[in-house]
A tleap script that builds the chain and sets N, CA, C and O, in Angstrom:
source leaprc.protein.ff14SB
mol = sequence {
  NMET ASP SER VAL THR ASN ARG ILE HIE ASP
  PHE LYS SER ASN ALA SER ILE ILE VAL LYS
  SER PHE ASN SER GLU TYR LYS LYS THR PRO
  LEU ARG ILE LYS VAL ILE ASP ALA PHE ILE
  VAL TYR ALA LEU LEU THR ALA ALA ILE GLN
  PHE LEU TYR MET LEU CYS VAL GLY THR PHE
  PRO PHE ASN SER PHE LEU SER GLY PHE PHE
  CYS SER LEU GLY PHE PHE VAL LEU SER VAL
  SER LEU ARG MET GLN VAL ASP PRO SER SER
  THR GLU PHE LYS GLY LEU LEU PRO GLU ARG
  ALA TYR ALA ASP PHE VAL PHE CYS GLY CYS
  LEU LEU PHE LEU VAL VAL TRP ASN PHE MET
  CGLY
}
set mol.1.N position { 12.050 -31.320 -21.768 }
set mol.1.CA position { 12.604 -29.900 -21.066 }
set mol.1.C position { 12.231 -28.664 -21.613 }
set mol.1.O position { 12.515 -27.596 -21.071 }
set mol.2.N position { 11.606 -28.763 -22.669 }
set mol.2.CA position { 10.341 -27.284 -23.166 }
set mol.2.C position { 9.390 -27.157 -22.129 }
set mol.2.O position { 8.900 -26.036 -21.994 }
set mol.3.N position { 9.009 -28.077 -21.347 }
set mol.3.CA position { 7.376 -27.467 -20.379 }
set mol.3.C position { 8.095 -27.224 -19.011 }
set mol.3.O position { 7.382 -26.663 -18.179 }
set mol.4.N position { 9.403 -27.545 -18.601 }
set mol.4.CA position { 10.530 -26.404 -17.449 }
set mol.4.C position { 10.463 -25.382 -17.826 }
set mol.4.O position { 9.987 -24.491 -17.122 }
set mol.5.N position { 10.966 -25.134 -19.206 }
set mol.5.CA position { 11.371 -23.708 -19.352 }
set mol.5.C position { 10.031 -22.720 -19.832 }
set mol.5.O position { 10.096 -21.497 -19.708 }
set mol.6.N position { 8.792 -23.423 -20.405 }
set mol.6.CA position { 7.694 -23.047 -20.763 }
set mol.6.C position { 7.093 -21.959 -19.083 }
set mol.6.O position { 6.890 -20.786 -18.771 }
set mol.7.N position { 7.038 -23.435 -18.425 }
set mol.7.CA position { 6.509 -23.190 -16.920 }
set mol.7.C position { 7.401 -21.645 -16.492 }
set mol.7.O position { 6.825 -20.623 -16.119 }
set mol.8.N position { 9.039 -21.802 -16.668 }
set mol.8.CA position { 9.880 -20.689 -16.043 }
set mol.8.C position { 9.337 -19.260 -16.827 }
set mol.8.O position { 9.416 -18.126 -16.352 }
set mol.9.N position { 8.920 -19.534 -17.797 }
set mol.9.CA position { 9.081 -18.370 -18.679 }
set mol.9.C position { 7.338 -17.914 -18.043 }
set mol.9.O position { 7.237 -16.874 -17.392 }
set mol.10.N position { 6.473 -18.507 -18.223 }
set mol.10.CA position { 4.928 -18.123 -17.915 }
set mol.10.C position { 5.056 -17.492 -15.795 }
set mol.10.O position { 4.311 -16.623 -15.341 }
set mol.11.N position { 6.027 -18.146 -15.039 }
set mol.11.CA position { 6.302 -17.733 -14.029 }
set mol.11.C position { 6.953 -16.265 -13.926 }
set mol.11.O position { 6.424 -15.388 -13.243 }
set mol.12.N position { 8.163 -16.056 -14.670 }
set mol.12.CA position { 7.973 -14.731 -14.571 }
set mol.12.C position { 7.665 -13.870 -15.311 }
set mol.12.O position { 8.315 -12.825 -15.327 }
set mol.13.N position { 6.694 -14.043 -16.054 }
set mol.13.CA position { 5.801 -13.054 -17.079 }
set mol.13.C position { 4.858 -12.785 -16.052 }
set mol.13.O position { 4.490 -11.611 -16.006 }
set mol.14.N position { 4.120 -13.956 -14.789 }
set mol.14.CA position { 3.159 -13.588 -14.684 }
set mol.14.C position { 3.854 -12.666 -13.489 }
set mol.14.O position { 3.395 -11.525 -13.545 }
set mol.15.N position { 4.868 -12.834 -12.379 }
set mol.15.CA position { 5.539 -12.013 -11.878 }
set mol.15.C position { 5.768 -10.504 -12.253 }
set mol.15.O position { 5.464 -9.576 -11.503 }
set mol.16.N position { 6.106 -10.418 -12.991 }
set mol.16.CA position { 6.511 -9.496 -13.872 }
set mol.16.C position { 4.892 -8.379 -14.059 }
set mol.16.O position { 4.952 -7.238 -14.517 }
set mol.17.N position { 3.955 -8.854 -13.726 }
set mol.17.CA position { 2.591 -8.586 -14.335 }
set mol.17.C position { 2.309 -7.942 -12.431 }
set mol.17.O position { 2.156 -6.827 -11.933 }
set mol.18.N position { 2.355 -9.170 -11.957 }
set mol.18.CA position { 1.960 -8.383 -10.261 }
set mol.18.C position { 2.969 -7.924 -10.216 }
set mol.18.O position { 2.526 -6.800 -9.983 }
set mol.19.N position { 4.537 -7.700 -10.239 }
set mol.19.CA position { 5.214 -6.051 -9.666 }
set mol.19.C position { 4.476 -5.114 -10.448 }
set mol.19.O position { 3.647 -4.681 -9.647 }
set mol.20.N position { 4.295 -4.560 -11.515 }
set mol.20.CA position { 3.781 -3.934 -12.378 }
set mol.20.C position { 2.336 -3.114 -11.741 }
set mol.20.O position { 2.294 -1.897 -11.562 }
set mol.21.N position { 1.149 -4.099 -11.441 }
set mol.21.CA position { 0.047 -3.629 -11.268 }
set mol.21.C position { 0.278 -2.878 -9.898 }
set mol.21.O position { -0.134 -1.752 -9.620 }
set mol.22.N position { 1.248 -3.987 -8.851 }
set mol.22.CA position { 1.829 -3.835 -7.487 }
set mol.22.C position { 2.175 -1.978 -7.483 }
set mol.22.O position { 1.764 -1.189 -6.633 }
set mol.23.N position { 2.648 -1.796 -8.148 }
set mol.23.CA position { 4.040 -0.292 -8.391 }
set mol.23.C position { 2.810 0.545 -8.635 }
set mol.23.O position { 2.289 1.140 -7.692 }
set mol.24.N position { 2.206 0.636 -10.150 }
set mol.24.CA position { 1.034 1.085 -10.419 }
set mol.24.C position { 0.005 1.850 -9.115 }
set mol.24.O position { -0.278 3.032 -8.919 }
set mol.25.N position { -0.384 0.552 -8.354 }
set mol.25.CA position { -1.269 1.237 -7.833 }
set mol.25.C position { -0.815 1.592 -6.235 }
set mol.25.O position { -1.519 2.057 -5.339 }
set mol.26.N position { 0.690 1.186 -6.204 }
set mol.26.CA position { 1.513 1.792 -4.757 }
set mol.26.C position { 1.605 3.341 -5.043 }
set mol.26.O position { 1.327 4.228 -4.237 }
set mol.27.N position { 2.055 3.506 -6.363 }
set mol.27.CA position { 2.141 4.960 -6.727 }
set mol.27.C position { 0.772 6.364 -6.004 }
set mol.27.O position { 1.021 7.566 -5.911 }
set mol.28.N position { -0.210 5.870 -5.717 }
set mol.28.CA position { -1.073 6.107 -5.460 }
set mol.28.C position { -1.359 6.479 -3.983 }
set mol.28.O position { -2.233 7.213 -3.523 }
set mol.29.N position { -0.544 5.887 -3.469 }
set mol.29.CA position { -0.743 5.293 -1.623 }
set mol.29.C position { 0.246 7.084 -1.311 }
set mol.29.O position { 1.139 7.561 -2.012 }
set mol.30.N position { -0.347 7.638 -0.093 }
set mol.30.CA position { 0.189 9.136 0.053 }
set mol.30.C position { 1.260 8.750 1.091 }
set mol.30.O position { 1.243 7.696 1.727 }
set mol.31.N position { 2.267 9.790 1.205 }
set mol.31.CA position { 3.675 9.607 1.623 }
set mol.31.C position { 3.416 9.381 3.124 }
set mol.31.O position { 4.470 9.012 3.641 }
set mol.32.N position { 2.699 9.439 3.767 }
set mol.32.CA position { 2.532 9.430 5.308 }
set mol.32.C position { 2.721 7.573 5.602 }
set mol.32.O position { 3.254 6.904 6.486 }
set mol.33.N position { 2.026 7.285 4.437 }
set mol.33.CA position { 1.256 6.104 4.399 }
set mol.33.C position { 2.563 4.507 4.061 }
set mol.33.O position { 2.644 3.307 4.323 }
set mol.34.N position { 3.283 5.512 3.393 }
set mol.34.CA position { 4.552 4.676 2.347 }
set mol.34.C position { 5.725 5.052 3.909 }
set mol.34.O position { 6.560 4.257 4.341 }
set mol.35.N position { 5.531 5.998 4.296 }
set mol.35.CA position { 6.353 6.148 5.799 }
set mol.35.C position { 6.459 5.018 6.606 }
set mol.35.O position { 7.435 4.277 6.725 }
set mol.36.N position { 5.254 4.941 7.211 }
set mol.36.CA position { 5.141 3.614 7.957 }
set mol.36.C position { 4.910 1.967 7.423 }
set mol.36.O position { 4.950 0.943 8.106 }
set mol.37.N position { 4.705 2.094 6.227 }
set mol.37.CA position { 5.300 1.108 5.479 }
set mol.37.C position { 6.362 0.857 5.808 }
set mol.37.O position { 6.464 -0.187 6.453 }
set mol.38.N position { 7.322 1.453 5.608 }
set mol.38.CA position { 9.108 1.675 5.427 }
set mol.38.C position { 9.562 1.555 7.094 }
set mol.38.O position { 10.751 1.330 7.319 }
set mol.39.N position { 8.614 1.707 8.255 }
set mol.39.CA position { 8.964 1.278 9.741 }
set mol.39.C position { 8.238 -0.379 9.731 }
set mol.39.O position { 8.764 -1.359 10.258 }
set mol.40.N position { 7.294 -0.373 9.204 }
set mol.40.CA position { 6.962 -1.747 9.181 }
set mol.40.C position { 7.937 -3.126 8.820 }
set mol.40.O position { 7.911 -4.178 9.459 }
set mol.41.N position { 8.825 -2.826 7.591 }
set mol.41.CA position { 9.701 -3.173 6.982 }
set mol.41.C position { 10.588 -3.647 8.064 }
set mol.41.O position { 10.741 -4.810 8.438 }
set mol.42.N position { 11.262 -2.363 8.597 }
set mol.42.CA position { 12.434 -1.975 9.394 }
set mol.42.C position { 12.194 -3.054 10.435 }
set mol.42.O position { 12.928 -3.997 10.731 }
set mol.43.N position { 10.713 -2.628 11.049 }
set mol.43.CA position { 10.465 -3.541 12.111 }
set mol.43.C position { 10.485 -5.203 12.219 }
set mol.43.O position { 10.784 -5.861 13.216 }
set mol.44.N position { 10.158 -5.602 11.156 }
set mol.44.CA position { 10.310 -7.084 10.755 }
set mol.44.C position { 11.141 -7.290 10.472 }
set mol.44.O position { 11.406 -8.441 10.819 }
set mol.45.N position { 12.181 -6.686 9.771 }
set mol.45.CA position { 13.836 -6.677 9.437 }
set mol.45.C position { 14.933 -6.552 11.278 }
set mol.45.O position { 16.025 -6.992 11.635 }
set mol.46.N position { 14.074 -5.895 11.809 }
set mol.46.CA position { 15.031 -6.216 13.077 }
set mol.46.C position { 15.005 -7.319 13.967 }
set mol.46.O position { 15.875 -7.591 14.794 }
set mol.47.N position { 13.396 -8.265 13.631 }
set mol.47.CA position { 13.074 -9.200 14.574 }
set mol.47.C position { 13.820 -10.078 14.021 }
set mol.47.O position { 14.604 -10.736 14.704 }
set mol.48.N position { 13.667 -10.309 12.154 }
set mol.48.CA position { 14.190 -11.438 11.778 }
set mol.48.C position { 15.763 -11.620 12.014 }
set mol.48.O position { 16.258 -12.698 12.346 }
set mol.49.N position { 16.576 -10.314 11.782 }
set mol.49.CA position { 18.089 -10.286 12.311 }
set mol.49.C position { 18.357 -10.466 13.876 }
set mol.49.O position { 19.522 -10.740 14.165 }
set mol.50.N position { 17.586 -10.369 14.761 }
set mol.50.CA position { 17.572 -10.822 15.958 }
set mol.50.C position { 17.377 -12.183 15.827 }
set mol.50.O position { 18.390 -12.873 15.943 }
set mol.51.N position { 16.281 -12.766 15.605 }
set mol.51.CA position { 16.206 -14.361 15.441 }
set mol.51.C position { 17.270 -14.900 14.882 }
set mol.51.O position { 17.785 -15.702 15.661 }
set mol.52.N position { 18.106 -14.777 13.381 }
set mol.52.CA position { 19.439 -15.403 12.960 }
set mol.52.C position { 20.069 -15.262 14.310 }
set mol.52.O position { 20.178 -16.172 15.132 }
set mol.53.N position { 20.539 -13.824 14.475 }
set mol.53.CA position { 21.862 -13.716 15.392 }
set mol.53.C position { 21.492 -15.004 16.856 }
set mol.53.O position { 22.250 -15.727 17.503 }
set mol.54.N position { 20.240 -14.828 16.894 }
set mol.54.CA position { 20.082 -16.110 17.869 }
set mol.54.C position { 20.577 -17.640 17.736 }
set mol.54.O position { 21.128 -18.434 18.498 }
set mol.55.N position { 20.094 -17.674 16.339 }
set mol.55.CA position { 20.482 -19.279 15.331 }
set mol.55.C position { 21.675 -19.417 15.765 }
set mol.55.O position { 22.040 -20.411 16.393 }
set mol.56.N position { 22.558 -18.247 15.425 }
set mol.56.CA position { 24.212 -18.254 15.071 }
set mol.56.C position { 24.645 -18.199 16.319 }
set mol.56.O position { 25.340 -19.205 16.462 }
set mol.57.N position { 24.628 -17.619 17.263 }
set mol.57.CA position { 25.621 -17.108 18.662 }
set mol.57.C position { 24.902 -17.991 19.927 }
set mol.57.O position { 25.355 -18.470 20.967 }
set mol.58.N position { 24.028 -17.972 19.525 }
set mol.58.CA position { 22.653 -18.629 21.165 }
set mol.58.C position { 22.127 -17.657 22.008 }
set mol.58.O position { 22.058 -16.465 21.707 }
set mol.59.N position { 21.726 -18.182 23.142 }
set mol.59.CA position { 20.389 -17.208 23.689 }
set mol.59.C position { 20.843 -17.184 25.043 }
set mol.59.O position { 20.095 -17.726 25.856 }
set mol.60.N position { 22.204 -16.534 25.585 }
set mol.60.CA position { 22.494 -17.133 26.745 }
set mol.60.C position { 21.688 -15.430 27.266 }
set mol.60.O position { 22.087 -15.669 28.405 }
set mol.61.N position { 21.364 -14.806 27.335 }
set mol.61.CA position { 21.004 -13.908 28.093 }
set mol.61.C position { 18.854 -14.044 27.258 }
set mol.61.O position { 18.244 -13.351 26.444 }
set mol.62.N position { 18.559 -15.030 27.905 }
set mol.62.CA position { 17.188 -15.407 27.353 }
set mol.62.C position { 16.815 -14.022 27.168 }
set mol.62.O position { 16.992 -13.297 26.189 }
set mol.63.N position { 16.256 -13.776 28.306 }
set mol.63.CA position { 15.527 -12.565 28.754 }
set mol.63.C position { 15.505 -11.391 27.711 }
set mol.63.O position { 14.544 -10.986 27.058 }
set mol.64.N position { 16.812 -10.945 27.718 }
set mol.64.CA position { 17.693 -9.885 26.714 }
set mol.64.C position { 17.023 -10.431 25.318 }
set mol.64.O position { 16.501 -9.592 24.584 }
set mol.65.N position { 17.021 -11.862 24.917 }
set mol.65.CA position { 16.603 -11.780 23.405 }
set mol.65.C position { 15.089 -11.594 23.315 }
set mol.65.O position { 14.391 -10.923 22.555 }
set mol.66.N position { 14.843 -12.303 24.206 }
set mol.66.CA position { 13.183 -12.193 23.969 }
set mol.66.C position { 12.446 -10.877 24.299 }
set mol.66.O position { 11.361 -10.452 23.901 }
set mol.67.N position { 13.375 -10.351 25.159 }
set mol.67.CA position { 12.531 -8.637 25.288 }
set mol.67.C position { 13.027 -8.213 23.634 }
set mol.67.O position { 12.045 -8.142 22.896 }
set mol.68.N position { 13.885 -8.026 23.180 }
set mol.68.CA position { 14.393 -7.289 21.743 }
set mol.68.C position { 13.610 -8.230 20.795 }
set mol.68.O position { 13.519 -7.558 19.768 }
set mol.69.N position { 13.145 -9.122 20.626 }
set mol.69.CA position { 12.304 -9.705 19.781 }
set mol.69.C position { 11.103 -9.469 20.006 }
set mol.69.O position { 10.362 -9.450 19.023 }
set mol.70.N position { 10.577 -9.241 21.218 }
set mol.70.CA position { 8.947 -9.134 21.477 }
set mol.70.C position { 8.585 -7.888 21.088 }
set mol.70.O position { 7.573 -7.704 20.412 }
set mol.71.N position { 9.541 -6.717 21.560 }
set mol.71.CA position { 9.713 -5.351 21.138 }
set mol.71.C position { 9.708 -4.830 19.437 }
set mol.71.O position { 9.247 -3.823 18.898 }
set mol.72.N position { 10.210 -5.641 19.076 }
set mol.72.CA position { 10.403 -5.291 17.397 }
set mol.72.C position { 8.543 -6.248 16.838 }
set mol.72.O position { 7.599 -5.708 16.262 }
set mol.73.N position { 8.630 -7.400 17.204 }
set mol.73.CA position { 7.203 -7.706 16.826 }
set mol.73.C position { 6.294 -6.771 17.162 }
set mol.73.O position { 5.791 -6.075 16.280 }
set mol.74.N position { 5.960 -6.625 18.467 }
set mol.74.CA position { 5.142 -5.559 19.147 }
set mol.74.C position { 5.073 -4.442 18.149 }
set mol.74.O position { 4.065 -4.402 17.443 }
set mol.75.N position { 6.031 -3.501 17.984 }
set mol.75.CA position { 6.274 -2.285 17.135 }
set mol.75.C position { 5.741 -2.694 15.961 }
set mol.75.O position { 5.293 -1.779 15.270 }
set mol.76.N position { 5.661 -3.695 15.561 }
set mol.76.CA position { 5.547 -4.312 13.877 }
set mol.76.C position { 3.323 -4.476 14.204 }
set mol.76.O position { 2.377 -3.839 13.740 }
set mol.77.N position { 3.377 -5.139 14.765 }
set mol.77.CA position { 2.127 -5.065 15.318 }
set mol.77.C position { 1.518 -3.615 15.667 }
set mol.77.O position { 0.430 -3.288 15.195 }
set mol.78.N position { 2.014 -3.033 16.237 }
set mol.78.CA position { 1.329 -1.612 16.127 }
set mol.78.C position { 1.064 -0.861 15.087 }
set mol.78.O position { 0.038 -0.304 14.698 }
set mol.79.N position { 2.603 -0.955 14.521 }
set mol.79.CA position { 2.333 -0.069 13.632 }
set mol.79.C position { 1.497 -0.483 12.501 }
set mol.79.O position { 0.866 0.480 12.066 }
set mol.80.N position { 1.286 -1.493 11.918 }
set mol.80.CA position { 0.487 -1.986 11.229 }
set mol.80.C position { -1.174 -1.827 11.474 }
set mol.80.O position { -2.068 -1.996 10.644 }
set mol.81.N position { -1.265 -1.519 12.622 }
set mol.81.CA position { -2.468 -1.108 13.150 }
set mol.81.C position { -2.657 0.383 13.189 }
set mol.81.O position { -3.751 0.938 13.301 }
set mol.82.N position { -1.384 1.037 13.076 }
set mol.82.CA position { -1.526 2.599 12.505 }
set mol.82.C position { -1.909 2.860 11.318 }
set mol.82.O position { -2.563 3.803 10.873 }
set mol.83.N position { -1.308 1.663 10.674 }
set mol.83.CA position { -1.379 1.936 9.083 }
set mol.83.C position { -2.904 1.853 8.396 }
set mol.83.O position { -3.208 2.592 7.459 }
set mol.84.N position { -3.872 0.825 8.992 }
set mol.84.CA position { -5.187 0.428 8.980 }
set mol.84.C position { -5.788 1.829 9.502 }
set mol.84.O position { -6.497 2.574 8.825 }
set mol.85.N position { -5.429 2.025 10.661 }
set mol.85.CA position { -6.254 3.395 10.755 }
set mol.85.C position { -5.854 4.843 10.516 }
set mol.85.O position { -6.557 5.777 10.900 }
set mol.86.N position { -4.708 4.999 9.873 }
set mol.86.CA position { -4.932 6.263 9.125 }
set mol.86.C position { -5.032 6.298 7.509 }
set mol.86.O position { -5.156 7.304 6.811 }
set mol.87.N position { -4.916 4.454 6.932 }
set mol.87.CA position { -4.884 4.758 5.606 }
set mol.87.C position { -6.342 5.480 5.376 }
set mol.87.O position { -7.222 5.265 6.209 }
set mol.88.N position { -6.650 6.485 4.054 }
set mol.88.CA position { -8.419 7.004 3.953 }
set mol.88.C position { -8.669 6.012 3.080 }
set mol.88.O position { -9.877 5.861 2.899 }
set mol.89.N position { -8.028 5.329 2.512 }
set mol.89.CA position { -9.236 4.333 1.895 }
set mol.89.C position { -9.768 3.186 2.854 }
set mol.89.O position { -10.511 2.309 2.414 }
set mol.90.N position { -9.376 3.220 4.138 }
set mol.90.CA position { -10.268 2.022 4.989 }
set mol.90.C position { -11.319 2.393 5.648 }
set mol.90.O position { -11.338 3.342 6.431 }
set mol.91.N position { -12.154 1.754 5.408 }
set mol.91.CA position { -13.383 2.229 5.545 }
set mol.91.C position { -13.711 1.926 6.774 }
set mol.91.O position { -14.457 2.807 7.199 }
set mol.92.N position { -13.461 0.864 7.790 }
set mol.92.CA position { -13.140 0.333 8.836 }
set mol.92.C position { -13.840 1.684 10.322 }
set mol.92.O position { -14.662 1.827 11.227 }
set mol.93.N position { -12.775 2.298 9.615 }
set mol.93.CA position { -12.151 3.115 11.046 }
set mol.93.C position { -12.311 4.953 10.220 }
set mol.93.O position { -11.558 5.899 10.451 }
set mol.94.N position { -13.210 4.946 9.517 }
set mol.94.CA position { -13.637 6.517 9.121 }
set mol.94.C position { -14.105 7.218 9.657 }
set mol.94.O position { -14.562 8.161 9.011 }
set mol.95.N position { -14.299 7.216 11.211 }
set mol.95.CA position { -14.910 8.453 11.971 }
set mol.95.C position { -13.795 8.371 12.727 }
set mol.95.O position { -14.221 8.600 13.860 }
set mol.96.N position { -12.401 8.149 12.823 }
set mol.96.CA position { -11.627 8.616 13.727 }
set mol.96.C position { -10.581 9.247 12.731 }
set mol.96.O position { -10.256 9.071 11.557 }
set mol.97.N position { -10.160 10.190 13.928 }
set mol.97.CA position { -8.997 10.734 13.425 }
set mol.97.C position { -7.484 10.376 13.297 }
set mol.97.O position { -6.933 9.625 14.102 }
set mol.98.N position { -6.862 10.936 12.276 }
set mol.98.CA position { -5.503 10.996 12.332 }
set mol.98.C position { -4.486 11.180 13.486 }
set mol.98.O position { -3.350 10.709 13.552 }
set mol.99.N position { -5.191 12.036 14.464 }
set mol.99.CA position { -4.394 12.004 15.628 }
set mol.99.C position { -4.540 11.512 16.389 }
set mol.99.O position { -3.665 11.113 17.157 }
set mol.100.N position { -5.976 11.302 16.504 }
set mol.100.CA position { -5.834 10.512 18.031 }
set mol.100.C position { -5.333 8.796 17.783 }
set mol.100.O position { -5.151 7.999 18.702 }
set mol.101.N position { -5.141 8.432 15.988 }
set mol.101.CA position { -4.501 7.148 15.633 }
set mol.101.C position { -3.309 7.097 16.235 }
set mol.101.O position { -3.060 6.196 17.035 }
set mol.102.N position { -2.119 8.380 15.826 }
set mol.102.CA position { -1.316 8.291 16.478 }
set mol.102.C position { -0.664 8.669 17.991 }
set mol.102.O position { 0.489 8.635 18.422 }
set mol.103.N position { -2.146 9.100 18.671 }
set mol.103.CA position { -1.762 9.101 19.973 }
set mol.103.C position { -1.976 8.087 20.564 }
set mol.103.O position { -1.320 7.782 21.560 }
set mol.104.N position { -3.073 7.240 20.015 }
set mol.104.CA position { -3.019 5.449 20.636 }
set mol.104.C position { -1.754 4.796 20.057 }
set mol.104.O position { -1.758 3.574 20.209 }
set mol.105.N position { -0.901 5.186 19.564 }
set mol.105.CA position { 0.145 4.397 18.703 }
set mol.105.C position { 1.299 4.937 19.931 }
set mol.105.O position { 1.990 4.065 20.457 }
set mol.106.N position { 1.458 6.226 20.312 }
set mol.106.CA position { 2.348 6.343 20.964 }
set mol.106.C position { 2.234 6.005 22.490 }
set mol.106.O position { 3.147 5.687 23.253 }
set mol.107.N position { 1.056 6.131 22.722 }
set mol.107.CA position { 0.846 5.611 24.424 }
set mol.107.C position { 1.211 3.718 24.237 }
set mol.107.O position { 2.015 3.012 24.846 }
set mol.108.N position { 0.439 3.456 23.375 }
set mol.108.CA position { 0.502 1.677 23.217 }
set mol.108.C position { 2.114 1.390 23.135 }
set mol.108.O position { 2.633 0.565 23.888 }
set mol.109.N position { 2.828 2.089 22.222 }
set mol.109.CA position { 4.198 2.049 22.210 }
set mol.109.C position { 4.876 2.332 23.183 }
set mol.109.O position { 5.831 1.580 23.374 }
set mol.110.N position { 4.691 3.421 24.114 }
set mol.110.CA position { 5.316 3.985 25.501 }
set mol.110.C position { 4.834 2.342 26.406 }
set mol.110.O position { 5.878 1.717 26.594 }
set mol.111.N position { 3.921 1.763 26.821 }
set mol.111.CA position { 3.389 0.990 27.429 }
set mol.111.C position { 4.269 -0.238 26.695 }
set mol.111.O position { 4.746 -0.888 27.625 }
set mol.112.N position { 4.575 -0.673 25.755 }
set mol.112.CA position { 5.123 -1.624 25.147 }
set mol.112.C position { 6.968 -1.447 25.854 }
set mol.112.O position { 7.757 -2.327 26.198 }
set mol.113.N position { 7.035 -0.725 25.849 }
set mol.113.CA position { 8.532 -0.156 26.009 }
set mol.113.C position { 8.693 -0.310 27.745 }
set mol.113.O position { 9.759 -0.640 28.265 }
set mol.114.N position { 7.711 -0.076 28.355 }
set mol.114.CA position { 7.836 -0.593 29.816 }
set mol.114.C position { 8.017 -1.739 30.106 }
set mol.114.O position { 9.060 -2.158 30.608 }
set mol.115.N position { 6.764 -2.601 29.760 }
set mol.115.CA position { 6.355 -4.261 29.633 }
set mol.115.C position { 8.005 -4.821 29.289 }
set mol.115.O position { 8.709 -5.376 30.132 }
set mol.116.N position { 8.421 -4.536 27.867 }
set mol.116.CA position { 9.850 -5.391 27.505 }
set mol.116.C position { 10.740 -4.837 28.903 }
set mol.116.O position { 11.028 -5.689 29.744 }
set mol.117.N position { 11.076 -3.705 29.080 }
set mol.117.CA position { 12.210 -3.297 30.449 }
set mol.117.C position { 12.308 -3.901 31.204 }
set mol.117.O position { 13.358 -4.444 31.549 }
set mol.118.N position { 10.849 -4.047 31.901 }
set mol.118.CA position { 10.477 -4.710 32.978 }
set mol.118.C position { 10.555 -6.084 32.863 }
set mol.118.O position { 10.425 -6.771 33.876 }
set mol.119.N position { 10.808 -6.747 31.441 }
set mol.119.CA position { 10.940 -8.243 31.097 }
set mol.119.C position { 12.755 -8.390 31.727 }
set mol.119.O position { 13.339 -9.131 32.518 }
set mol.120.N position { 13.133 -7.227 30.844 }
set mol.120.CA position { 14.258 -7.938 30.439 }
set mol.120.C position { 15.271 -7.775 31.766 }
set mol.120.O position { 16.425 -8.166 31.596 }
set mol.121.N position { 14.834 -7.100 33.369 }
set mol.121.CA position { 14.828 -7.156 34.172 }
set mol.121.C position { 16.812 -6.859 34.369 }
set mol.121.O position { 17.328 -6.856 35.486 }
savepdb mol mol.pdb
quit
């Protein structure tokens, strides 16, 4: 029994160390990146809620479910891409202006909405 409680205690201490280090590093993140992170979490939660709703209720208008689900996942992917491009610590997109990244995000979002709207029928 002692080995189980020791493992639980070790897991809790390791988890608290990880959380503390994440919090200390995330405090250094600029506000606009935190806003994008919040939108990423929102898009992912929206997709999860839609999927849980589909499991509980069913998929009668299947095209509508797929449209909403893929729209949420699409915005998740687009937002992650935007975060990668706008992040000042990113070395891959060093020469890219943030205005260009936002313009690409808006254009691809409009294109995603048109595709989803067309698929909904």
